[in-house]
C-alpha positions in Angstrom: -109.6 -103.0 30.3 -112.4 -100.6 29.7 -116.1 -101.3 29.4 -115.9 -100.3 25.8 -113.2 -102.8 25.0 -115.0 -105.6 26.8 -118.2 -105.0 24.8 -116.1 -104.7 21.7 -114.6 -108.1 22.1 -118.0 -109.6 22.6 -119.4 -108.0 19.5 -116.3 -108.9 17.4 -116.6 -112.5 18.3 -120.3 -112.7 17.6 -121.0 -114.9 14.5 -123.0 -113.5 11.6 -126.7 -113.3 12.4 -127.7 -115.6 9.5 -125.6 -118.4 11.0 -126.1 -117.6 14.7 -127.0 -120.5 17.0 -127.3 -120.7 20.7 -124.3 -123.0 20.9 -122.2 -120.7 18.8 -123.1 -117.7 21.0 -122.2 -119.6 24.1 -118.8 -120.5 22.7 -118.2 -116.9 21.7 -119.2 -115.7 25.2 -117.0 -118.4 26.8 -113.9 -117.3 24.8 -114.6 -113.6 25.4 -115.0 -114.1 29.1 -111.8 -116.0 29.4 -109.9 -113.4 27.4 -111.4 -110.5 29.4 -110.8 -112.0 32.8 -107.3 -113.1 31.9 -106.3 -109.8 30.4 -107.3 -107.6 33.4 -104.2 -106.8 35.4 -104.9 -107.9 39.0 -102.1 -105.5 40.2 -103.4 -102.3 38.6 -102.9 -98.9 40.3 -106.5 -98.9 41.3 -106.2 -102.3 43.0 -103.2 -101.1 45.0 -105.2 -98.2 46.3 -108.1 -100.2 47.7 -108.2 -103.2 50.1 -108.3 -106.6 48.3 -111.6 -108.5 48.2 -111.9 -110.8 51.2 -113.1 -114.0 49.5 -112.5 -115.9 46.3 -116.0 -115.1 45.2 -115.4 -111.4 45.8 -112.2 -111.5 43.7 -114.0 -113.2 40.9 -117.0 -110.8 41.0 -114.5 -107.9 40.9 -112.8 -109.3 37.9 -116.2 -109.5 36.1 -116.8 -105.8 36.9 -113.2 -104.8 35.9 -113.7 -106.6 32.6 -116.9 -104.7 31.9 -118.9 -108.0 31.9 -121.4 -106.5 34.4 -122.7 -104.5 31.4 -123.6 -107.7 29.6 -126.8 -109.7 30.3 -125.0 -112.8 31.5 -122.7 -110.8 33.8 -125.5 -108.9 35.3 -127.5 -112.2 35.8 -124.5 -113.8 37.5 -124.0 -111.0 40.0 -127.8 -110.8 40.7 -128.2 -114.5 41.1 -125.7 -114.6 44.0 -127.6 -111.9 45.9 -131.1 -113.3 45.2 -130.0 -116.8 46.3 -128.6 -115.5 49.5 -131.8 -113.6 50.3 -134.2 -116.5 49.4 -132.4 -119.7 50.5 -134.0 -123.1 50.6 -134.7 -124.7 54.0 -132.4 -127.6 55.0 -132.7 -129.8 58.1 -129.3 -131.2 59.0 -128.0 -133.7 58.2 -128.9 -133.2 54.5 -127.7 -134.3 51.1 -128.7 -132.8 47.7 -127.8 -133.7 44.1 -128.2 -130.8 41.7 -127.2 -129.4 38.4 -125.9 -126.1 37.1 -126.0 -125.1 33.4 -123.6 -123.0 31.4 -126.5 -121.4 29.6 -127.8 -119.8 32.8 -126.2 -117.8 35.6 -127.6 -119.6 38.7 -126.7 -119.7 42.3 -128.3 -121.8 45.1 -128.4 -121.3 48.8 -129.5 -123.4 51.8 -130.6 -122.1 55.3 -130.2 -124.0 58.5 -129.5 -123.6 62.2 -126.4 -124.3 64.2 -126.0 -124.5 68.0 -123.1 -123.2 69.9 -120.6 -126.0 70.1 -121.5 -127.6 66.8 -119.1 -128.0 63.9 -120.6 -127.8 60.4 -119.0 -130.0 57.8 -120.0 -129.2 54.2 -118.8 -131.4 51.4 -119.3 -130.4 47.8 -118.4 -132.6 44.9 -118.9 -131.7 41.2 -118.4 -133.3 37.9 -118.5 -131.7 34.5 -116.5 -128.8 32.9 -113.4 -127.8 34.9 -114.6 -124.9 37.0 -114.4 -123.2 40.3 -117.6 -123.4 42.4 -117.7 -120.7 45.0 -118.9 -122.1 48.4 -119.5 -119.5 51.1 -121.1 -119.6 54.5 -123.0 -116.6 56.0 -124.7 -115.9 59.3 -128.0 -114.1 59.3 -127.7 -111.2 61.7 -131.3 -109.8 61.9 -129.8 -106.3 61.2 -131.5 -104.7 58.2 -128.4 -102.6 57.5 -126.1 -105.6 57.4 -128.3 -108.7 57.1 -125.5 -111.2 56.5 -122.0 -111.7 57.9 -119.5 -113.9 55.9 -118.2 -116.6 58.2 -116.3 -119.1 56.1 -115.3 -120.1 52.5 -114.5 -123.4 51.0 -111.2 -124.5 49.3 -112.0 -124.6 45.6 -109.5 -126.5 43.5 -110.0 -126.7 39.7 -109.6 -130.2 38.3 -110.4 -131.7 34.9 -113.8 -133.4 35.1 -114.7 -132.1 38.6 -113.7 -130.9 42.0 -114.2 -131.5 45.7 -114.7 -128.6 48.2 -114.6 -129.0 51.9 -115.9 -126.3 54.3 -115.8 -126.5 58.1 -117.1 -124.0 60.6 -117.3 -124.0 64.4 -120.3 -122.2 65.8 -119.5 -120.2 68.9 -123.1 -119.1 69.4 -126.6 -120.3 68.3 -127.7 -118.8 65.0 -129.2 -119.2 61.5 -126.7 -119.7 58.6 -126.9 -119.8 54.8 -124.5 -121.8 52.6 -124.3 -120.4 49.0 -123.0 -122.2 46.0 -122.3 -120.6 42.6 -120.1 -121.8 39.7 -118.1 -119.6 37.4 -119.7 -118.1 34.4 -120.4 -120.5 31.5 -119.8 -123.7 33.3 -122.1 -126.7 33.6 -122.1 -129.8 35.7 -123.6 -131.9 38.4 -123.0 -131.7 42.1 -123.5 -133.5 45.4 -123.7 -131.4 48.5 -123.6 -133.1 51.9 -124.3 -131.0 55.1 -123.7 -132.6 58.5 -122.9 -131.4 62.1 -120.7 -132.9 64.8 -119.7 -131.8 68.3 -116.6 -129.6 68.4 -115.1 -131.6 71.3 -114.5 -135.4 71.7 -116.7 -137.2 74.2 -114.9 -136.9 77.6 -115.7 -140.4 78.9 -114.3 -143.5 77.0 -117.2 -145.5 75.6 -119.8 -143.1 76.7 -123.0 -142.2 74.8 -125.6 -139.5 74.9 -127.6 -141.8 77.3 -124.7 -141.6 79.8 -125.5 -137.9 80.4 -128.1 -137.7 83.1 -127.8 -134.3 84.7 -127.7 -131.0 82.7 -126.4 -127.5 82.8 -128.4 -125.0 84.9 -130.1 -127.6 87.1 -130.8 -126.3 90.7 -128.3 -127.5 93.4 -128.2 -127.1 97.2 -131.8 -126.2 97.5 -131.6 -123.3 95.0 -128.4 -121.8 96.4 -126.5 -122.5 93.2 -126.9 -123.8 89.7 -125.2 -126.8 88.1 -122.4 -125.4 85.9 -121.8 -128.6 83.8 -123.2 -132.0 82.8 -122.8 -135.3 84.7 -121.8 -138.3 82.6 -122.3 -141.6 84.5 -120.0 -144.6 84.0 -118.6 -147.4 86.1 -115.9 -146.5 88.6 -112.4 -146.6 86.9 -113.7 -145.8 83.4 -111.0 -143.7 81.6 -111.7 -139.9 81.4 -110.1 -138.6 78.3 -109.0 -135.3 76.8 -111.7 -133.7 74.7 -109.2 -131.4 73.0 -105.5 -131.1 72.5 -104.1 -128.9 75.2 -102.1 -128.4 78.4 -103.1 -129.6 81.9 -103.3 -126.4 83.9 -104.0 -127.8 87.3 -104.9 -131.0 89.2 -105.3 -129.4 92.6 -108.3 -131.0 94.5 -111.1 -128.8 95.8 -114.1 -129.3 98.1 -116.8 -129.6 95.6 -115.0 -131.4 92.8 -112.7 -133.6 94.7 -110.0 -134.8 92.4 -110.1 -132.5 89.4 -108.3 -131.7 86.1 -108.3 -128.3 84.4 -107.4 -128.6 80.7 -106.7 -125.5 78.7 -108.3 -125.2 75.2 -106.2 -122.4 74.0 -107.6 -122.5 70.4 -111.0 -121.4 71.7 -110.0 -119.3 74.8 -111.6 -121.7 77.3 -110.9 -124.3 79.9 -112.4 -127.8 80.4 -113.1 -128.9 83.9 -113.2 -132.6 84.9 -114.4 -133.3 88.5 -115.1 -136.2 90.9 -112.2 -138.3 89.5 -111.3 -141.5 91.4 -107.6 -140.7 90.6 -105.4 -138.8 88.2 -103.4 -140.0 85.2 -101.7 -136.7 84.4 -99.6 -134.0 86.0 -99.9 -130.2 85.8 -98.1 -128.8 82.8 -98.5 -132.0 80.8 -99.5 -131.6 77.1 -102.1 -134.0 75.9 -103.7 -135.0 72.7 -107.4 -135.8 72.0 -108.2 -139.2 73.6 -105.4 -139.3 76.1 -106.4 -140.5 79.5 -106.6 -137.7 82.2 -107.9 -139.8 85.0 -110.7 -142.2 86.0 -114.4 -141.9 86.8 -115.1 -141.7 90.5 -117.3 -139.9 93.1 -114.8 -137.8 95.1 -115.7 -134.3 96.5 -119.4 -133.6 97.1 -120.4 -136.6 95.0 -119.6 -139.2 97.7 -123.2 -140.1 98.1 -123.9 -140.5 94.3 -123.0 -143.1 91.8 -119.6 -142.7 90.0 -119.7 -140.1 87.3 -117.8 -137.3 85.6 -118.8 -133.7 86.2 -117.7 -132.0 82.9 -117.7 -128.2 82.5 -116.5 -125.5 80.1 -115.4 -122.0 81.3 -114.8 -119.5 78.6 -112.7 -116.5 79.1 -114.9 -113.4 79.6 -118.1 -115.5 79.8 -117.8 -117.8 82.7 -119.5 -121.3 82.6 -121.2 -122.3 79.4 -123.4 -125.3 78.5 -121.1 -128.1 77.4 -123.8 -130.4 76.1 -123.8 -129.3 72.4 -119.9 -129.4 72.5 -119.9 -133.2 73.2 -123.4 -134.5 72.3 -122.9 -137.2 69.7 -124.8 -136.9 66.4 -126.8 -140.1 65.7 -128.9 -139.0 62.8 -127.8 -140.4 59.4 -127.7 -138.4 56.2 -131.0 -139.2 54.4 -130.8 -141.5 51.4 -131.8 -140.2 48.0 -135.2 -141.6 47.1 -135.7 -140.3 43.6 -134.0 -140.9 40.2 -131.2 -138.4 39.9 -130.6 -139.3 36.3 -133.7 -137.3 35.5 -132.1 -134.1 36.6 -132.0 -131.5 33.8 -135.2 -133.0 32.4 -138.7 -131.5 32.3 -141.9 -132.5 33.8 -145.5 -131.5 34.6 -147.5 -131.4 37.8 -149.9 -134.3 37.8 -152.2 -133.1 40.6 -154.2 -129.9 41.2 -152.8 -127.4 43.7 -149.4 -129.0 44.0 -147.5 -127.4 46.8 -144.0 -126.1 45.9 -142.2 -126.0 49.3 -139.2 -124.1 50.7 -137.5 -127.4 51.7 -137.7 -131.1 51.1 -140.2 -131.7 53.9 -143.9 -131.5 54.5 -143.2 -129.3 57.5 -141.5 -126.6 55.3 -143.3 -123.5 54.2 -145.4 -123.6 51.0 -144.0 -121.0 48.6 -146.9 -121.4 46.2 -149.5 -123.9 44.9 -149.6 -124.6 41.2 -152.2 -126.1 38.9 -152.2 -129.4 37.2 -150.0 -129.6 34.0 -147.7 -126.8 35.1 -144.4 -127.2 33.2 -141.2 -127.2 35.2 -137.5 -128.4 35.1 -135.9 -130.8 37.5 -132.8 -129.1 38.9 -132.1 -131.0 42.2 -133.0 -133.9 44.3 -133.1 -134.4 48.1 -134.6 -137.4 49.9 -137.9 -138.2 48.2 -138.2 -134.7 46.7 -137.2 -133.0 43.5 -136.1 -129.4 43.5 -137.8 -127.8 40.5 -137.8 -124.5 38.6 -141.0 -123.2 37.1 -141.0 -121.2 33.9 -141.5 -117.9 35.8 -138.3 -118.6 37.7 -139.9 -119.8 41.0 -137.9 -122.6 42.6 -138.8 -125.0 45.3 -139.4 -128.7 46.2 -142.1 -131.1 45.0 -142.6 -134.7 45.9 -142.0 -137.3 43.2 -145.7 -138.3 43.4 -146.8 -134.8 42.4 -144.9 -135.0 39.1 -145.2 -136.5 35.7 -141.8 -136.5 34.1 -142.0 -136.0 30.4 -138.3 -135.9 29.5 -135.2 -137.0 31.4 -132.3 -136.3 29.0 -129.6 -134.2 30.7 -129.0 -131.1 28.5 -125.8 -131.0 26.5 -124.8 -127.7 28.0 -124.2 -129.3 31.4 -120.9 -130.5 30.0 -121.0 -133.9 31.8 
C-alpha cells in the first residue's frame, strides 16, 4: 500500500461536508483503518529484508506507517502519544490500582513510573471492557543514558475478546532500577480499564511458617571482629522447624563445613545462582535430588559456628560471576495491601471544575508527589482516571495529573458514548 492510496481511501470514505458529523467521521476512519491495516501484506519484500519488530506494539506501529496512516492527524497523534507518555510517566507507589478510560475519538497513551529492587517480581494485571481491542502493555527500564534512555524489558499477552480483555505481565528484576509501564489501545477503540500493580519476592520464604520478623541478622553485617562480612540473612525459628526449597532445582551438595555445619546447596538454574542453607539440625534430602518449591530440605538447628546462638537458618544466594548477593529482597514478604478506591469511578469521562484557588495538579496520587502545576478556581477539566482518593484529570491544554476529590466540583458524569462501553 502506498501513502497515496491510504489517503485516497480516507478521502473516498469521507461523507459529504453538508452532512458531516463527528460520529460519521469516526466511523469512516475506523473502516478505513481496518481496510488499510488488513490490506498491507506483512510478508512484503521489504519486510523480508529487515529484522521483524520486536514487540506487538512495534509491529502495530509499523503497520500504521506501512498503511500511510502516519500522514493522517490521528495516526501521527497515536505514534506521538506513545512517546510522550513514556517520557512523562505518572508516579506510582506500589502496590497500586487505577481505573481509567480511553476514548476512540482521541489517540491517548498512559504510563506509570515506579522502582523495583533486585529480587522483586512485578505483577501487572490489566483488565478492560468496551470495544474489542488490543491494548499494548509494555515495560521499560530507565537507563539514565541520553542516547538510549529506555530499554524494553517485557510485554504483556494481549488477547482480543468481545467486550474486553485481560492482560498479565510479569517481570523479575535482577537489579535495582526505575521502570515505566506504558498502556496504549489500538486506534479508534474506546473503553474502561483497571490496572493493578504489585510486587512479590521472586523466591519462596525458606523457613516454613516464617515471617519478616523472623529475620534478625542481615547481609553485610560485620563478623569475627571485622575479619569478614555476613554473606546472608539469619532466619530464627524453633529447632526442628522445616527448612524448605525456595525454588525448583537440584540439590548440588549436602557436605558439611566448619562455618555452616550441616548445609544444603540448591541450584537455581533458571537464574544462574545457588541457594545456601546452613546450620541445619539435620538433612531431609540427598545430593542430586530434584526438589519443588516448598519441599523440605532439612530442619532448623545451630550446627557449625552457630553452636552458641539460638537455632536459626543462615540463608545465602551466590550468583555466577557475582559472588554473594543480598537475599533479603528475594524472600521478604509483601504485607502492604493494594489501596482501595475512594472515589466514584462512574464519574470517569465526565467533566468538572476546580473548586479551590491554586489547586495542585500532582504527578501521582499522593501529597508527597511532585506538583506539576497549580491551577485557578473554576478551571475546566475531564476526569480520565481514579486511584485511591484521587482523580486523574486532563486539562483543556492537555496537561494531565492528579487532584484530590475535595479540590473538584464535578459538573457532569455521563460517560461519553465513544467509549463503547
